[in-house]
N, C-alpha and C positions, 0 to 999 in steps of 0.2 A: 660493410664489405671492404676488404683490404684492396687499396689501389696501389699497385706497384709503381714506383717512380721510374722515369725514363733512364735515369743515370745509375740505378742500382745503388742508391746512396744509403749510408747509415747516418740517420739524423740525430743531432743533439739540439734540444730546445733550451734557450736561455731566457728565463722569465724574470721580469722586474715586477714583483708583486705590488710595489707602490705606484706603478704607473696607472694612468687614468683615475687619479685620486684614490688609489687603493682598491679600485674595483677589480683589477686583474687578479690580485691575490684572492679576493673573495669569491671569484668565479672559477678558481683553478680546477675544481672537480669537474665542472662542465667542460672546460678546455681539455682536460686530460681525457675525458670520455670521447671527445671529438677526435683527438689525436689517435686514439686506439682504433677508431673506425677507418683511419687512413694508413696507419703504419703498424705493422706487425710487431716491430721492436723499435724502441727509441730510448734515448737518455734525456734527462732534463735536470736542470739545476737552477736555483733561485739566486738572484743577486741580493747581497746583504749590506752593501755599502757603495758609495761613489767609486767608480772606476773598477768595480768588481767584475763587470761583464768583460772588460779587457782581459783580465787574468783568466777568466773561465774559457773564453773563446781561444785565446792563444794556447792554453794548455791542451784544449780539445784538438786543435789543429795539429799540434806536435804529436798527439797520440794517434793521429790518422783519421780523424773525423772528416767525412766527405761533404756533409751538409750541416750547416749551423743556422738555426732559425731563431730570430729575435721575436720575443713576445713582449711587446711594450711599445713605447713611443719613439720619437726620433732620437731622443737622447740615448736610449738603450741601443738602438741601431748604430748610433755613432760609436759608442764604446765597443760594441762587438766588432765593427769594421776596423777599429784601431787595433784590435787583437789579431786581425789577419796579418799584421805587419810587425816586423821587428827591425829597428833602425831604418825604417821607411822601405824595407824590402819585404815583399810578400813571402810568407812562410811556405805555403803550398798553393801554387796557382790552380790546383784542381779542386780545392775546397770552395764550395758555393755558399753564398749567403741567401737566406730566405727571410721573409717578413710575414708576421701575423700582426696586423695593426691592433694595438690595445693601449693607446695613449690618448691624450687630450687633443693632439694635433694630427700626428701621423702624416705629415706633408710629403715625405719621400714616397710613401706607398701610393699616393695619388698620382705622382709622376710615373709610377710603374704600373698604373691601372690595376692595383690590388684592392679589392673591395674590403669594407670594414667587417662584414659578416664573417664569423669564424669559419664556417664550413666552406664558404666561397673562397676565402683566403687559402684554405687548405687545398682546395681544388687547383688553385693557381700553383701552389708549391709542388703538387704531384703531377701536374699536366703541362704547365707553361714552360717555355724554353728558358735556358739561362743565357745571359749575354754579358760581355765585358763592358763595364761602365768606367767613366773617368772618376778620379778622385781629386780632391783639392788638398793641398798641404798648406796650412796656415802657420806662420812663424810670428809670434806675438809676445807681449810682456804679460806674464801671468799675475795672479793676485799677490804673489810673493815678491814681485819685482824682478823675476828672472825670465830669461828668454825661454820659450817653450815651443815645441812643434806638435801639431795635432792634425790628424786626417779628418776631413769632412766629406760627406757624400752629396749633400743637398745644397744648402745655401749658407754662406758666411756673410756677415754684414757688420758695419761699424756705424756709430752715431746713435740716433734715437732708438734703433732696434735693440741695441745692447741694453739701453736703459729700460726698455719695456720688459725684456726677459728678466732683468734684475728685479723689477717690481713684481712680476708674476711670481718669481721664486721667493722673494721676501714675504709676500702675502701668504704663499703656501706654507712657509715655515711658521707663520703666525696663525695658521689654520683659518685664513680668510679666503673666501671665494673671490677670484678675480679673473675675468676673461682676458684674453689677449687684447681684444678691441678696447675694453674698458681701460686696461693698463696703457694702451697706445694713446688713447685720448688724454689720459692723465699726464703721461710723459710729454706729449706734444705741447701742452699748455705751459709746461715749466722748462722745456728744453731750449737751450741757447745754441743756435747753429754754430758749427765749428769750422774754422778756416783750416783746410787740410791740403797739403801737397800730395798730389796723386800722380803716379807714373803707371802707364800701361805698356807692357813690353818694352820697357826702358825709355819710353817717350813721355815727357811731361805733358800734362794737360793744363788748361788755364786754372790758375789759383782762384779758389772761390770758397764761399761758405756753404756747407752742406748739412742737410737735415739727416740724410742717410745715404750710405753707399752699400749696395747689395751685390755680392759676388756669387752669381747663380750658376750652379751646375744643373740643378733641377728647376722646375717651373714654379713651385709653390712654397711659400713659407708663411710664418705667422698665423698658423691655424687656419689655412685656407686661402690666403691672399695669393693671387696669381701674379707675383712680382715680376716674373720673367716668362711670359706666356709662350715664347718661341724657343726657349732653352731646350737643349738636348743633352741627355746624360752621357752620350758616347760620341760627341763630335770633336772632342779635343780642345774646346774653347769654353771659357766662361762668358755668360751674358752679364755685363756690368751695368747696373742701373744706378745712376747718380741723381739724387733728388736735392735740388737747391732749396733754400728756405722758402716756406709758404706762409702767407698770412692765415690767421685762424679760420676766417670765413672760406678761404680757398681750399684749405684742407678738408673742412667739414663738408663742403659742397662736392668734393671729388673723392672722398674716402671710399665710396661704394665701388669706384672704378678699380681699386686694388683687388677687389674680389672678382670682378668680371674680366680683369686683364685688359682693360681699355684705357689705362692710365698713361701709356707711353706717348700719347699725342700731346700731353700737357707741356707747356713751354718750360716748366721748371724741371722737367725730367729729361735726362740724356741716356740713351742706350748705346753702349760700346761693347766690343768683343775683344777678348785677349786671352793670353795664357799666363801672364804674370802681372799682378797688381801690387804696387807698393803705396802705402798710405801712411803719412807722417804728419801729425798736427803741427801747425806753425807755432802755436803758443803752448804754454804748459798745461792747457786744459786736459782733463781726463776724458778720453774718448773710448767708450767701451765697445767691445766686439762680442759677437755671439756666433757660434758654429752649430748648425743643426739644432737650434733651439736651446743651446746651453751657453750661459754667460761665463766665459772662461778667462777674460783678461781685457787688455786695452791696446790701443795703438802706441807706438808705431808697429805696423804689421805688414807682412808680405803674404800674398795668396798666390799659389802657383798650381797649375793643373798638371796632372800626370795622366795621359790618355790610356784608357782601357786597361785598368789595373786590377779590378776586382770583379769576379763573376757573381752575378746576382740573378735571382729568378723573378721574372716579371715581363711585361710587354713594354720595351723601351721605345 
């Protein structure tokens, strides 16, 4: 039965067939049948290469599309969201972003209370309200050694988190199975804490060695870790979680707290809030960053929040 959306929207679906280890592409017939039950008419297009979703969404918005729905994981959502902007200015403030979780993590969808089941996610798209959420702008050094700007919606981080994502991606390229937790443990045992200068809203904090620094707009990252349990997507602030070096036994003993969101009471962890974060390594060490689950470059980097910039469907 066709369910009419509240906003009389004309949807376009952008599908990453490689997401969820290729399962999204394999179950496309099932997904398409479900879409037909909810939408009388819709367009769809598959991504074929990295950054292709940016091109597709930007072109669709310029053609007047009112609703763009990501079918994939957090990386796909990130690319589509970047396509909503040109020179950091939103192309059409009326175009709304929707999510159908179909990746290995889908952490942003959890902050928006979007279920993983396909039909339930479609019910959210057709029935839930849209709301303006904040976006983050990260300025960093990319893999070519050049300065780059990128939008992120959920969480950016530096330190061991970037190393973990790199390992996950490297193993994926080698067709090896590697969970985020497995890669985290592997990276932790070999990672050397980095001494980093950090400023928050132009105020320096004590110089120290850090295992990870997470700049959170959403609550969850790392395939289900509640890194910032009190973060809100529309409050105009990042929750900044700084983790100092831990001994191996301390990390192993407390790793489960990252999933339950009870880690903030640990003495090695500091929670701060701010709108602009600058991170610069003291030495020449390479400190990787990741944004919405994608390993894109390294420090030095600046993370700045822009309040209520993109309309998204979900329960914020």
